[in-house]
C-alpha positions as CSV (number, residue, x, y, z in Angstrom):
1,M,0.0,0.0,0.0
2,V,2.8,2.4,0.9
3,A,4.7,1.6,-2.3
4,A,1.5,2.1,-4.3
5,Y,0.7,5.5,-2.8
6,Q,4.4,6.5,-3.3
7,E,4.2,5.6,-7.0
8,I,1.0,7.6,-7.5
9,M,2.5,10.5,-5.6
10,H,5.4,10.7,-8.0
11,E,3.1,10.5,-11.0
12,C,0.2,12.7,-10.0
13,D,-0.3,16.4,-10.3
14,E,1.7,18.5,-7.9
15,S,-1.4,19.8,-6.2
16,K,-2.4,16.3,-5.0
17,R,1.0,15.0,-3.8
18,L,0.4,15.9,-0.2
19,V,-2.8,13.9,-0.2
20,Y,-0.9,10.8,-1.3
21,A,2.0,11.5,1.1
22,D,-0.5,11.5,4.0
23,S,-2.0,8.2,2.6
24,M,1.5,6.8,2.7
25,I,1.9,7.7,6.4
26,M,-1.5,6.2,7.3
27,A,-0.7,2.9,5.5
28,A,2.8,2.8,7.0
29,K,1.4,3.2,10.6
30,K,-1.0,0.3,10.0
31,A,2.0,-1.8,9.2
32,E,3.6,-0.7,12.5
33,D,7.0,-0.6,10.8
34,N,9.2,2.3,12.0
35,D,11.4,2.2,8.9
36,L,8.3,2.4,6.7
37,I,6.7,5.2,8.8
38,G,10.0,7.2,8.8
39,S,10.3,6.8,5.0
40,A,6.7,8.0,4.5
41,Y,7.3,11.2,6.6
42,L,10.5,11.7,4.7
43,S,8.5,11.7,1.4
44,K,6.1,14.2,2.8
45,G,9.0,16.4,3.8
46,V,10.4,16.3,0.2
47,V,7.0,17.4,-1.1
48,Y,7.0,20.4,1.2
49,Y,10.7,21.1,0.3
50,Q,9.8,21.1,-3.5
51,R,7.1,23.7,-2.6
52,K,9.7,25.8,-0.9
53,Q,7.8,25.4,2.4
54,H,11.0,24.7,4.3
55,R,9.8,24.9,7.9
56,L,7.1,22.2,7.2
57,A,9.7,20.2,5.3
58,L,12.0,20.3,8.3
59,D,9.2,19.3,10.7
60,N,8.6,16.1,8.7
61,Y,12.3,15.4,8.3
62,L,12.7,15.5,12.1
63,T,9.7,13.3,12.6
64,A,11.1,10.8,10.1
65,N,14.4,10.9,12.0
66,R,12.7,10.0,15.3
67,Y,11.2,6.9,13.7
68,L,14.5,6.0,12.1
69,V,16.7,6.3,15.2
70,G,17.1,2.6,15.6
71,T,17.2,1.6,11.9
72,R,20.0,-0.3,10.2
73,D,19.0,0.9,6.8
74,Q,21.9,3.1,5.8
75,Y,20.1,4.3,2.7
76,L,17.3,5.8,4.9
77,I,19.7,7.2,7.4
78,H,21.6,9.1,4.7
79,K,18.4,10.2,3.0
80,V,17.4,11.9,6.2
81,K,20.9,13.4,6.6
82,Y,20.8,14.8,3.1
83,S,17.3,16.2,3.5
84,I,18.2,18.0,6.8
85,A,21.5,19.2,5.2
86,Q,19.4,20.9,2.5
87,I,17.4,22.7,5.1
88,K,20.5,23.8,7.0
89,Y,22.0,25.1,3.7
90,Y,18.8,27.0,3.0
91,L,18.8,28.6,6.5
92,G,22.5,29.5,6.2
93,Y,24.0,26.9,8.6
94,Y,26.6,26.1,6.0
95,N,29.2,24.4,8.2
96,E,26.6,22.1,9.7
97,A,25.4,21.3,6.2
98,I,28.9,20.6,5.0
99,A,29.4,17.9,7.7
100,L,26.2,16.1,6.6
101,F,26.8,16.5,2.8
102,R,30.3,15.0,3.2
103,Q,28.8,11.9,4.8
104,C,26.3,11.6,2.0
105,V,29.1,11.9,-0.6
106,D,31.0,9.1,1.1
107,Y,28.0,6.8,1.3
108,Y,26.4,7.4,-2.1
109,G,29.6,7.4,-4.0
110,D,29.6,3.6,-4.6
111,T,25.8,3.0,-4.5
112,E,23.6,5.8,-5.8
113,P,25.0,7.9,-8.7
114,L,22.4,10.7,-8.8
115,P,22.2,11.3,-5.0
116,Y,26.1,11.2,-5.1
117,L,26.3,14.0,-7.7
118,I,23.6,16.1,-6.0
119,S,25.5,15.8,-2.7
120,L,28.7,16.8,-4.4
121,H,27.0,19.9,-6.0
122,S,25.4,20.9,-2.7
123,L,28.8,20.5,-0.9
124,S,30.4,22.8,-3.5
125,L,27.7,25.5,-2.9
126,C,28.3,25.3,0.9
127,Y,32.0,25.7,0.4
128,T,31.3,28.8,-1.8
129,Y,29.2,30.5,0.8
130,T,31.8,29.9,3.5
131,D,34.4,31.4,1.2
132,A,36.4,28.1,1.0
133,L,36.7,28.9,-2.7
134,D,39.5,26.4,-3.5
135,L,37.5,23.6,-2.0
136,A,34.4,24.8,-3.8
137,E,36.2,24.8,-7.2
138,A,37.8,21.4,-6.6
139,T,34.4,19.9,-5.6
140,S,32.7,21.4,-8.6
141,V,35.3,20.1,-10.9
142,L,34.9,16.6,-9.4
143,A,31.1,16.8,-9.8
144,L,31.6,17.8,-13.5
145,E,34.0,14.9,-14.1
146,E,31.7,12.4,-12.3
147,S,28.7,13.6,-14.2
148,R,30.5,12.8,-17.5
149,R,31.8,9.5,-16.2
150,L,28.4,8.4,-15.0
151,G,26.6,9.8,-18.1
152,I,24.2,11.9,-16.1
153,R,23.7,15.4,-17.5
154,L,20.9,16.5,-15.1
155,L,23.2,18.4,-12.8
156,L,25.2,20.2,-15.4
157,P,23.2,23.5,-15.3
158,Y,23.5,23.5,-11.5
159,I,27.2,22.9,-11.6
160,E,27.4,25.8,-14.1
161,L,25.4,28.0,-11.6
162,A,27.8,27.0,-8.7
163,D,30.8,27.8,-10.9
164,G,29.3,31.2,-11.7
165,I,28.9,32.1,-8.1
166,T,32.4,30.9,-7.2
167,N,33.9,33.0,-10.1
168,Y,31.9,36.0,-8.9
169,K,33.4,35.7,-5.5
170,R,36.9,35.4,-7.0
171,Q,36.1,38.6,-8.9
172,R,36.4,36.9,-12.3
173,F,33.2,38.6,-13.5
174,D,33.4,37.8,-17.2
175,R,33.8,34.1,-16.4
176,A,31.0,34.3,-13.8
177,I,28.7,35.8,-16.4
178,T,29.5,33.0,-19.0
179,H,28.7,30.2,-16.5
180,L,25.6,31.9,-15.1
181,R,24.1,32.6,-18.6
182,Y,24.8,29.0,-19.6
183,S,22.8,27.7,-16.7
184,L,19.7,29.7,-17.3
185,P,18.0,27.9,-20.3
186,E,17.9,24.6,-18.4
187,L,16.8,26.2,-15.2
188,R,13.8,27.8,-17.0
189,K,13.0,24.5,-18.8
190,A,12.8,22.8,-15.4
191,D,10.7,25.7,-14.0
192,D,13.3,25.9,-11.2
193,F,12.4,29.5,-10.4
194,A,14.4,29.6,-7.2
195,N,17.8,28.8,-8.8
196,E,16.8,31.0,-11.8
197,A,16.4,33.9,-9.4
198,V,19.8,33.2,-7.9
199,A,21.4,33.1,-11.3
200,H,19.8,36.5,-12.2
201,F,21.0,37.9,-8.8
202,Y,24.6,37.0,-9.5
203,L,24.4,38.2,-13.1
204,G,23.2,41.5,-11.7
205,K,26.1,41.6,-9.2
206,S,28.6,40.7,-11.8
207,Y,27.4,43.4,-14.2
208,A,27.3,45.9,-11.4
209,A,31.0,45.1,-10.5
210,K,31.8,45.7,-14.2
211,A,30.0,49.1,-13.9
212,D,27.4,48.0,-16.5
213,T,24.5,49.5,-14.6
214,A,21.9,49.0,-17.3
215,K,22.4,45.2,-17.4
216,A,22.7,45.0,-13.6
217,V,19.3,46.8,-13.3
218,H,17.9,44.4,-16.0
219,Y,18.8,41.3,-14.0
220,F,17.9,42.7,-10.5
221,I,14.4,43.5,-11.9
222,K,14.2,39.8,-13.0
223,V,14.8,38.8,-9.3
224,D,11.9,41.1,-8.4
225,S,9.7,39.4,-11.1
226,T,10.3,36.1,-9.4
227,F,9.4,37.5,-6.0
228,T,6.2,39.1,-7.2
229,A,5.1,36.0,-9.2
230,R,6.3,33.2,-6.8
231,Q,6.9,35.0,-3.4
232,Y,10.4,33.5,-3.4
233,I,13.0,35.5,-1.5
234,R,16.3,34.7,0.4
235,P,18.2,37.1,2.7
236,D,21.0,37.6,0.1
237,L,18.5,38.3,-2.8
238,R,17.2,41.4,-0.9
239,E,20.3,43.2,-2.0
240,S,18.7,43.5,-5.5
241,Y,16.2,45.9,-4.0
242,E,18.9,48.0,-2.3
243,F,20.7,48.3,-5.6
244,L,17.4,49.3,-7.4
245,I,16.5,51.9,-4.7
246,R,19.9,53.5,-4.9
247,H,19.8,53.5,-8.8
248,Y,16.5,55.2,-9.1
249,H,17.4,57.6,-6.3
250,R,20.5,58.7,-8.4
251,K,18.3,58.9,-11.5
252,G,15.7,61.1,-9.6
253,N,12.9,58.7,-10.5
254,T,10.9,58.9,-7.3
255,T,8.1,56.7,-8.6
256,E,10.3,53.7,-9.3
257,Q,12.3,54.4,-6.1
258,L,9.1,54.2,-4.1
259,K,8.0,51.1,-5.9
260,Y,11.1,49.2,-4.9
261,V,11.0,50.5,-1.3
262,D,7.5,49.0,-1.1
263,R,8.7,45.8,-2.6
264,L,11.6,45.5,-0.1
265,L,9.2,46.1,2.8
266,Q,7.1,43.2,1.4
267,A,10.2,41.0,1.1
268,D,11.4,41.8,4.6
269,S,8.0,40.9,6.1
270,I,8.3,37.5,4.5
271,L,11.9,37.1,5.5
272,N,11.0,38.0,9.1
273,L,8.6,35.1,9.2
274,R,10.9,32.6,7.4
275,F,14.3,33.7,8.6
276,R,13.6,35.6,11.9
277,Y,16.8,34.3,13.6
278,L,18.8,34.5,10.4
279,L,18.3,38.1,9.3
280,T,20.9,39.4,11.8
281,K,23.6,37.5,9.9
282,V,22.8,39.3,6.6
283,H,24.1,42.8,6.1
284,K,21.1,45.1,5.6
285,E,21.6,48.5,4.2
286,Y,18.1,49.5,5.0
287,D,16.3,48.2,8.1
288,T,12.6,48.3,8.3
289,A,12.4,51.5,10.3
290,D,14.6,53.3,7.7
291,L,12.5,52.0,4.9
292,Q,9.3,53.1,6.5
293,A,10.7,56.6,7.0
294,E,12.0,56.7,3.4
295,K,8.7,55.5,2.1
296,K,6.9,58.3,3.9
297,K,9.4,60.9,2.6
298,L,9.0,59.6,-1.0
299,Q,5.2,59.7,-0.8
300,D,5.4,63.3,0.5
301,D,7.7,64.2,-2.4
302,L,5.2,62.9,-4.9
303,S,2.4,65.0,-3.3
304,R,4.5,68.0,-2.4
305,S,2.4,71.1,-1.6
306,R,2.5,74.4,0.3
307,W,2.5,72.4,3.5
308,S,5.9,70.8,2.8
309,G,7.7,73.2,5.2
310,W,5.4,72.0,8.0
311,L,5.9,68.4,7.0
312,F,9.7,68.8,7.2
313,K,9.4,70.3,10.7
314,A,7.2,67.4,11.8
315,L,9.6,64.9,10.4
316,L,12.5,66.6,12.1
317,V,10.6,66.5,15.4
318,V,9.9,62.8,14.9
319,M,13.5,62.1,14.1
320,L,14.6,64.0,17.3
321,I,12.2,62.0,19.4
322,A,13.4,58.8,17.8
323,V,17.0,59.7,18.4
324,T,16.2,60.6,22.1
325,L,14.4,57.3,22.6
326,I,17.2,55.3,21.0
327,V,19.8,57.0,23.2
328,R,17.7,56.4,26.3
329,R,17.2,52.8,25.3
330,Y,20.9,52.4,24.7
331,L,21.9,53.9,28.0
332,G,19.3,51.8,29.8
333,L,20.6,48.7,28.1
334,R,24.2,49.4,29.0
335,R,23.1,50.0,32.6
336,R,21.3,46.6,32.7
337,Y,24.3,44.9,31.1
338,K,26.6,46.4,33.7
339,E,24.3,45.3,36.6
340,R,24.0,41.8,35.1
341,F,27.8,41.6,34.6
342,E,28.5,42.5,38.2
343,T,26.0,39.9,39.4
344,L,27.7,37.2,37.2
345,L,31.2,38.3,38.5
346,K,30.2,37.7,42.1
347,K,28.2,34.5,41.5
348,D,29.9,31.1,41.3
349,M,28.1,29.6,38.4
350,R,29.4,26.1,39.0
351,Q,28.9,25.9,42.7
352,Q,25.2,26.4,43.0
353,P,23.8,22.9,43.7
354,E,20.1,22.9,43.0
355,P,18.0,21.1,45.7
356,V,16.4,17.8,44.8
357,R,12.7,18.4,44.4
358,P,10.4,15.8,45.9
359,T,8.5,13.9,43.2
360,N,5.4,12.9,45.3
361,G,4.6,10.4,42.5
362,E,3.7,13.3,40.1
363,L,6.2,12.0,37.5
364,D,4.5,8.6,37.2
365,I,8.0,7.0,37.3
366,N,9.3,4.5,39.9
367,P,11.0,6.6,42.6
368,E,14.1,4.3,42.5
369,I,14.5,5.1,38.8
370,V,14.1,8.8,39.5
371,Q,16.8,8.7,42.2
372,H,19.0,6.7,39.8
373,I,18.7,9.3,37.1
374,I,19.3,12.2,39.6
375,S,22.5,10.5,40.8
376,K,23.7,10.0,37.2
377,L,23.0,13.6,36.4
378,Q,25.0,14.8,39.4
379,D,27.9,12.6,38.3
380,F,27.4,13.8,34.7
381,E,27.6,17.5,35.8
382,K,30.6,16.8,38.0
383,K,32.6,15.2,35.2
384,N,31.6,17.9,32.6
385,G,30.0,15.3,30.4
386,F,28.0,18.1,28.8
387,L,31.1,19.3,26.9
388,K,30.7,16.5,24.4
389,K,29.3,18.1,21.2
390,E,27.4,15.0,20.1
391,I,25.4,14.6,23.3
392,T,21.7,14.1,22.9
393,A,18.9,13.0,25.2
394,T,18.8,9.6,23.6
395,K,22.5,9.0,23.9
396,L,22.7,10.3,27.5
397,A,19.7,8.1,28.5
398,E,21.5,5.1,27.0
399,S,24.6,5.9,29.1
400,F,22.4,6.1,32.2
401,N,20.8,2.7,31.3
402,T,17.3,4.4,31.1
403,N,15.2,5.8,28.3
404,Y,15.1,9.4,27.0
405,K,11.4,9.9,28.1
406,Y,12.2,9.2,31.7
407,L,15.4,11.3,31.5
408,S,13.5,14.3,29.9
409,K,10.8,14.1,32.5
410,V,13.2,14.1,35.4
411,I,15.2,17.0,34.0
412,R,12.0,19.0,33.4
413,H,10.9,18.3,37.0
414,Q,14.2,18.8,38.8
415,K,15.7,21.6,36.7
416,Q,12.6,23.3,35.5
417,K,13.9,23.3,31.9
418,S,14.1,21.3,28.8
419,F,17.0,18.9,28.0
420,V,18.5,21.3,25.4
421,N,18.3,24.3,27.8
422,Y,19.7,22.2,30.6
423,I,22.8,21.2,28.5
424,N,23.2,24.7,27.2
425,D,23.0,26.3,30.6
426,L,25.7,23.9,32.0
427,R,28.0,24.7,29.1
428,I,27.5,28.5,29.6
429,D,28.1,28.3,33.4
430,Y,31.2,26.3,32.7
431,I,32.7,28.8,30.2
432,V,31.7,31.8,32.3
433,E,33.8,30.5,35.3
434,R,36.7,29.7,33.0
435,L,36.6,33.2,31.5
436,K,36.7,34.6,35.0
437,A,39.8,32.5,35.9
438,E,41.8,32.2,32.7
439,P,43.0,35.4,31.1
440,L,44.3,33.4,28.0
441,L,40.7,32.3,27.3
442,R,39.6,35.9,26.9
443,K,41.6,36.2,23.7
444,Y,39.6,33.4,22.1
445,T,37.1,34.2,19.3
446,N,33.4,33.2,19.8
447,G,34.0,30.2,17.6
448,A,36.9,29.0,19.7
449,L,34.9,29.6,22.9
450,A,32.0,27.7,21.4
451,D,34.3,24.8,20.8
452,E,35.6,24.9,24.4
453,A,32.1,24.8,25.7
454,G,30.9,22.0,23.5
455,F,28.7,24.0,21.0
456,S,28.7,23.1,17.3
457,T,28.7,26.7,16.1
458,A,29.5,30.2,17.3
459,Q,25.9,31.3,16.6
460,H,24.5,28.6,18.9
461,F,27.0,29.5,21.6
462,T,26.2,33.3,21.4
463,T,22.5,32.6,21.5
464,A,22.8,30.3,24.5
465,F,25.1,32.8,26.3
466,K,22.7,35.7,25.9
467,K,19.8,33.6,27.0
468,R,21.6,32.4,30.2
469,T,23.4,35.6,31.2
470,E,21.3,38.3,29.5
471,I,24.5,39.8,28.0
472,S,26.6,39.0,25.0
473,P,29.9,37.0,25.4
474,G,31.8,39.9,23.8
475,Y,30.6,42.4,26.4
476,F,31.3,40.0,29.3
477,V,34.9,39.5,28.1
478,E,35.6,43.2,27.5
479,E,34.3,44.1,31.0
480,I,36.6,41.5,32.6
481,K,39.5,42.8,30.7
482,K,38.7,46.4,31.9
483,I,38.7,45.2,35.5
484,N,42.1,43.5,35.1
485,Q,43.6,46.5,33.4
486,S,42.4,48.8,36.2
């Protein structure tokens, strides 16, 4: 039944694929086979990914992963890894995606030609966006050679696109344009509007770098056309609107300038929903407040009247009020940071044993098991077991000879926090105490500190640090340095 629904899903109209994906899941659950259920959820995630509904795709990939935790089917395991790697690439977690794509390349190399080539291509793109350009070019060359050896031409336009982006980053703009233009016909033929928009974006950037403004504007407008028709936007593509706004400002064309300010506001509203925690990583020449103010100014320019003088004065007052509020907020924030820093400096983060809370049977777990888990957690904290990067609730539960559900319930009850927050807080407490005691550690970058504390990325470390301490790691380090210098 599952296989039949899957075949129909692949052959039916795109609008009906989710229906058959849900039918796959229902049939798989009747079979009570975790591998089958996991595979069905994976198929549903792929449908969402093809629709560019990446959040829903990720939800289904993670559900699939939970069902496949104990599987021995390496194909399914690596299919999940590849799917999650694609989401991480889309969200900008390139280093995490690289680790997963490498595993997929190693596994698929001898067994699955097409997934092998797709993994190579994806790996090349991740290297490009992390500026590991030598690795990006070498991987792209390998993907091209392997495509020829295996007789698979499907990936050629995508390899050309990747080469175009890499050449742009190397400032070889003519070569970038050649590769990018070569990729476009096949991308259009496949109706791959997302990658077509990316190709147009880098063509625009390449022509802009060559000071060919007319062609740059032409391609950036094509990026806008994809957005208006398909609502497809990524944080990097928003730069198209910044270029167009500047261009029409220089030309004195207020109508077109206002049009693209409006469009950028629409794009940012979508990005804020899809990439809320990612936007801070992308350089934004215009934040939303600036855009709103500029939009107001442009609208006023178009309807200029004898009241323009009063309007100017009103805008000036608004700006003065805004500046005053920003300064007051900044000073207040600095004061709170200082107070929080002084509290952290006096507090011994690692010597604050939390009292064992009585269970009173509310956990619905054998009290002996609860005490066993509490004892193991105390030993785990004492030996700094939380510094292992690969630690998960499942792995920790196995090392405690219990199951992850019991472990999660006990942590939630005893620590009043989830497993992830429990581990993150232990890591932050550990690194805070080390920063107090070890001057050498204060010279480390956030990435190096993240590694010392057991985090996989600097971004995860910074987020956890702010959540636990309410200040940034950079501020904490600088304040300690000031104390030592004085």
